[in-house]
Structures are given as C-alpha cells and as structure tokens.
N, C-alpha and C positions, 0 to 999 in steps of 0.2 A: 527767208524768214516767212513763217506761214501768216497768210492775211487773215485777220478776224473777219468772220462773216457777220455782215450788217443785220441788225435786227429786222425781222419783217414788220409790216405796219400793224398786224394784229398784236404782236407783241409788245410793240411800243405804246399801244392803246392801252393794253391791260396794266403796264407799269403805269402809265400816267393815271388810269384810273385808280389803282391803288395810292399813289400820292395825293390825289384830292381826296380820297375817303379818310386817309391818315392824318391829313390837315385837319378835315373837319372834326374827327374824332378827337384829336388832341387838343384843338383850340375853338371848338365850336361853342355857341353859335356864331357863325362869321358870314361875311358877305362873299360874292364872288369875285369881288375886285381884290379883297384880302388874299384869297386863294391864289389868285394869278400873281400876286406880288409875291407871296411867299414860296411858291414852287417854280416860279419862272416860266409858267405855261402862258399862251396868250390867252386874252381874255375870251376870244371866241371858243377856243379850245376848251376853256373852264367850263364855259356854257354848256357845251355839248356833253361833256362828260359829267356833269352835275345832273343834266337831263336823263343821262343813262343810268346814275345811281338812283334817282327818284324812281325811274320805271322798275327797277329792281327792288324797291321798296326799302332801301338803305338809307336813304337820305330824304328829309321833308323840310318843308318852308314853314317858319314862324309866321303867325298871323300878323303880329306887329312888324310893320315895314321900319326899315333904318334908312334915315335920310342923311343928307350931308354928302359933300363931293358933288361931282359931275353927274347929268345923267338923272334917270327916274330913281327914286328911292327902291332898294331892293329887300327882299324878305331875307333875314339871317338863314342860314341852313344849319341843321343838326342831324346828328345820326339818329337813326330810328333803330334801337338795340335790339328789340325783340324779334325783327325780320330774320336774322342770321343766328342759328342756334348752334351749339357745339357741346358734344358729351364727352366727358373724360370718364375712363374706367381705369382704376387702380387695383392691380393684382396684388394681394399679400399672400401670405402663406396659408392664411385660414380663410379670407373673404374677399369678395369683390365690392369695391366702393365706387360707386357712380355718382356723377353730377352732372346735370344739364345747365347751361349757362348762356346768357346772351352775349352781344357782341360788346357789351360794357363789362362784362364778367360778372353780372348779377346771376346768381344761383336762382333757379326756378323750379328745380326738382332734385331730389337726392335720393338714394338708396344704398343699403350695405346688406350683403346676403353672403352667408357662408357658401363656399363652393363645394367643398367635400371632394375634390378631385385628388386623385390619388398621385404620389409622386410619380414622375416619369409618364405621365399620361397628358400630352399636349391636346390631344383630340377632345377630351373631356373638358380640358380648360377651355378651348375654343368653342365648345358648345355653351357652357355656363356663360362665358363673355357674350355670346351672341344674343342668349336669352335676356341679359341685363340691358343690351342695346336696343332690343326691341321694347322692353318696358320704358326705356328712356325715350325712345321714338315716339312712343305713344303719347307722351306728354307734350309734345311739340303742338301747339295749337293750330287750328285750320289757318292757313295764308302764311304761315311761317314756314321756314325750311331748316331743315338739319343739314348743315354744310360740312361737318367734319366729325369724326369720331377719333379719339386719341387714346390710346391704351398705354398705361405707364406700367412697367414691371422691372425687377432686379435682373441684370444681366445686360451684357452689350448688345446693341442693336444695329445691324447692318443698315444704311438707308438705300435699299434696294427697292426693286417694284414689289417684292412679296413682304418687305419689311420684316426680315428675318432677326430672330433672337438668336445671337450666336452660340451662347451657351449660358444656362441657367442653372447652377448647380443647386441652389436652393429648392428648385421645383423638379429636380432629378433630369433635367434636361441637359445632357452632356453632348448632344450634337445638335447643329443648327435646325431651327424650328420656323417654317415660314408663317409666323402667327399671323400677320396681317391678311395674308392670302387666305388663310385658313377662316378666320373670322368673317372676312368677306363673302367667301363662298357660301357660308350658311346664313348670309343676308342678301339673298337676291333682291334687285331692285331698291336697295338702300339708296343708290343715287348719289353717294359722297364719298370721299376718301377715307380710308381707315388707317391711321398711323400708328406705329409703335414706337415708343421711346423709353429710353431708360429711366427708370423712376428718380434715381439719383440727379439725373439732368433735370428732370422735371422739377424738383424740389429746389435745385440751384437757379433755376430761371425764375420761379416765384420769389425766392430770397433776393435776387437781384432786384424785381421790380418793388419790393418793399423797402429798397434803400436806394431812394432817387439821386443820391450824391454819388454813389459808386460807379466807376466805368468798366470794372470787370472784378470778378470773386471766383473763388474757389470752396466749393461746399465739401466738408468732410462729414459724413453722417453715418452714425452707428445705430443699426437695428437688429437684424439677425446677425450681419458681419458689419462691414464698412463699406459704404459706398459713397456716391457723391456726383460731382459735375462741375464743368468750367463753363462760366458765361462771361463773354466779353462784348461790350456794346450792344447788350441786349439779344445776343445769339448764343445759342448752345455751341461748344466746340467739342465735337464727338470724335474728332480724328478721321483718318482714312479708313480706318475698319471698326468704327463705331465703339472703341474700347478707352479713348482718352477720358479722363476724369474718373479714375478707379483708384483713389487714394488709398484705399485698404491694400493694395499690391505693390506699393512703394516699398522696397527693401529697406529696412532701417538697421539691420544687424546681420552680416554676413554669416554668422555662426550661429543664428537664430535657429527656431524650429521649422520643420518643413510646412509649406502651405499648401492648400488645396491646388492652387493655380500652377504648381510645379517649381515654383522658387524657394527660397529659405528666407526666413527672418522678415517677412512682410509685416506691414503696421497692424493688420488685422490680427497678427498673432500675438500681440502685445496689447493692443488698445481696444480690440473687438469686445463686444460685451459678453461673449462666452470666456474669453481668456481673463478679462478683469475680474467677472463675477465669480469665476472658479478660483482665481489667486485670493481672492478676499472670503474665500470660504462660503460661498453662496451657490456652489455648483449644484447642489440638490435642488434648492429653492428654485433656481433657474429651469431645472428639469422638470419640476413637479407644477409650478406655478406660472411659468414664463418670465420673459425679460422684463415686463412693466414692473411686476411685484418684486423681483430680485433686486431691481435697480432702485426701487424706493427703499429696500431694506439697507442698500448700500449706502444710500445718502444718509440715512439714520445713523449707520455706523460710522460714516465720516465725521457727522456732526459731533458723535461721542468720542472722536479721537482714537477708535479702534485700530491697533498697529496694523492688522492684516489688511484691513480696507485701505488705510493711508498708503501702506506700502504697494498695494496694487494699484492704485491711482498715480502713485508717484513714477512707477514703472510706465505706465501708460502715458502719462504726461511726457516723459523723456523720449519715449519713440515717437509721440505726436511732434514734440520739437524737432526732433531729427527730419522727421517726413516735411514738416513745413519749412525749413531751410532749403531741402532740395526743390519743393515746389516753387516757393518765392524765387529762387534763383533762377528757375527757368522760365516762368510765366509773369513775374512782376505784376501781380495783380493789387488791386487796392485792399481787399479784404479777404481772409479766410476765414470761413463761417463754419462753426462746430455746431452740428445738429444730431438729433436723436439722444442717446444716452448720454452722448459727449456734452451736449447743451445742459442736461440736467445735472452732469458733474462739473460744469464750467467753474464754478467757485474754487474748486480744486486743483483742476487741471490748468486752468489760466495762468497762475502765477510760475507753474513749473515749465509750461511751454515758453513764456517770457523769459525765463530764466535761460532756456537754451538758445534763445535769441539774442542774448545780452552782448556777445561778442559781435556780432555783426552789426548790432545796433550802434556800437560805439565806433565802429569803423566807418559805415554808412548810414546815418540815422534815417534819412530819407528813402531809403530802400527798402525799410522794414513794412510789411502790410500790417494792417490793424487785425487782431485776432479777436472775434467776437462770436457770441451765441446765436445761434438761430433763433428767429422771432416768431416763425408761423407754426411750429409744432406738426402735429399729424396731419394737417390739412394742406400742408406744402406740395405733396406731390399732384393731388388732384389739381389744386390751384395753379401749378406750372403747366399741367396739361392743358388746362383751359386757356391759359395764356399762350401756350404754343398754337392752338386752334385760333385764336383771336388774331394772332400775328399772320397766320396764313391767310384768313381771310381779308384782313385790312390790306394786306400786299396784294391780293388777287380779288377783287371783288366780283369778277366776272364768272366765278364760280356759284354765285347765287343766281339763279334764274330771273327772268323778268316775271314780274307779278301778273297773273292772269286776270285777277280782278283788283277792287280796293284792297290796299293793306290794311288789316285790322288796326284800329288805334291802339297804339302801344306806346311804352315809356319812351320818350326822346332822350337820348343820352346826353348827360352833360360833358364837359370836356373829359375824356378817358385816356389814361397812357396808351400810347402806340406801341 
C-alpha cells in the first residue's frame, strides 16, 4: 500500500494560518485564547500565526482590551477586510460585468461594458477581459493588494494550470480555450492568480451562502440555455472533467429532440428559454427583443391564463420534474434552486414539479429536497465569483505579501461567513 507523504512544515504553517484567519473572520473580534481553543493549536503557535497575519495587514487589534481569565488582558482581533481585494469578471453574451470587493465581500468598485467580441474569437475576449481587470486593478488603493482575479463564464472549466474552458457553444468556442492563461499573459506583473469558473457554479455558490441552513444544493438556472451548479458543504463540485452540475443536459425524454450536446431529449430542449418561449408563441419577441422582454410577456400571458403559455410552461415543468427526480436520487441535496427565468416562472412551475415528485414523496417523504426559487437574481454570478476568491484567500493567507509600511486605516470586518 502506498504511504501518504507527510506535509512539509511550510504547508502545515500555511494551513494553520488559514485556520486562524478563518476563525477570526467568522467569530471576530476574538482573543488569542479563544482561537487556540477553537482550532486546537497551541497558544504559542497562535501567537506566532497572529503576528504573521498582522504583518500581512490582514488582522488588527482593537484598542479596547478584553479582561478576564488568566494572564494579562489581550486586545481582541479583527480581520482588516480592505487589505486583500478580489476582482470578479462575469462574461455574458453582450457585456463584461466586473466587481472589486474586499475580504468581507463588500463591493468597492463595479463596472459593466459591452465587449463586442465576435463569436468564436477567444483572443478578442481575452483582450477585453484584461482591459477590465486593468481598470479594476487601478481602483485598488495604495497599500492594499489585488490577490485574486476570478472570471465566470458559461461552459465547463477544467481546473488545470491554464484554467481551460472545455467548450463554450454560446460563444462559438467549440474547442478548448486556455482562457486563464491567455488573460494572465496580457497582464504581465499582475502578481496574483487568474481563475476561471463556470458561471452556473459561481451562482450556485452565491445561493448556497445566501441560505445558511442548507448543507448542499443544486442550482438549475435558465438564461440563454440551462446551466447550474452543485455545492456541497460550501464547496463547488465540478467533477473530474469540470462538467458536473450541467442540469440542462440531463436527458428527460429518450424520444425527444436532438440537443447540441450530441444527446437527445435533454432538459434544455423542453425547459430552456428558447424552447418555452417559442412554444408559447413568443419566439419572434425573443429574437427581436431578447430573453428578458419575452419572459416578461410570458408572465403576463400566464397571469391571463392564455392556453399556449400554460401549455408551454406545463411541458417545461414536467421535464423539470423528471430531471429533479434523477438529480435528487443521485445527490440527495437539501435544496434544488430554480434560477433565471425559471425563478420568474416559479409560481406556475413549482406546483407541476411538486406533482412529478408526489409518488416519491409518498414512499419516502424525508428524501424529497425542497424546490425553491433563487433569491439573488442577476448578481449571483459575480457574487459567487467573489465568494470563490474570498474562500481561497481565507484558506491560504500567505498569498498576501507582508506589508512594507503601515497598512492604511480601513474597515475592520465584523464576523463574516467563511
């Protein structure tokens, strides 16, 4: 049997540094003795690790001393949120949406700009993303550090060194694109990692953190097609090839229409916006005015009880019910969240999906996940990308360099979720 190699001292220290910072972020202000008790680290180790975090400008001491217990009174510790900044860029079919946020997730700068990139031209997209990152980087104040750039876009992403987008049909990228590497090359001296994550996974992570009681969820989100993501215990599950959490390509009818993925009868063919809106007689509105306007028209038609609209959503709901049965049997998550246009249509979809689950509910009521609408709307993807970056920094604070001079006074974070 192969022996597991022991961690070297540097790796252990980095891990412990993250444990201390996460505890302060989640429970601060707190004393060193509290950190030692909660993490199981020796008090002397905690003292040394806290000194390291203070040197990096990530932690500060309150002026007010906390008394009680043995020894001299200690100053409670807080995270200095503004020291470590993260930049999220969401790529949509029409524009780039960017947000710069601190370690508490507070947004300090945002931008949205049309990219005008031709279909099938990843080089132009990398140029446009790099330009947005440069603008966001310029908003980082002196003394603070940009520690992570996270790009969210449609399509499965391989977690390799190049941060490769495996395929992105919405953008005409029909072969792997080393997007992270391409953007990094255009930003010499950026000094921080550039990550690429699937936008559905980002939205799922944001929805997870908006629901503190859940242990795991699957997001099914309709935008141009149907995407989504899986989050369990606060971590995205993308699978071995980056393609897990693509509910739009769960087959729900073997005799259904051909799908662009190469299969037949996928969920997107029945519940995707194009399929639903076309079946409801709103295909021309969709082509002329876009998904948002056409979806609003559909809601009006549903409220008026128009037959074509009711039939289209009924078909979508039955397909969603079949997909949810498969997903819940495999993953047993607490919640299945419907986002995008599916959230807008939820008052009509929800009862149909519930009816599809009725048989299993009678057999094993405790096994049924809650079917709920998304709560974050259009901001979910950039919020999830920022959360992804925050988690990376809280887990490995050593990515933040030691401050060369006094850290500018900034907002000390109250307790923030880790």
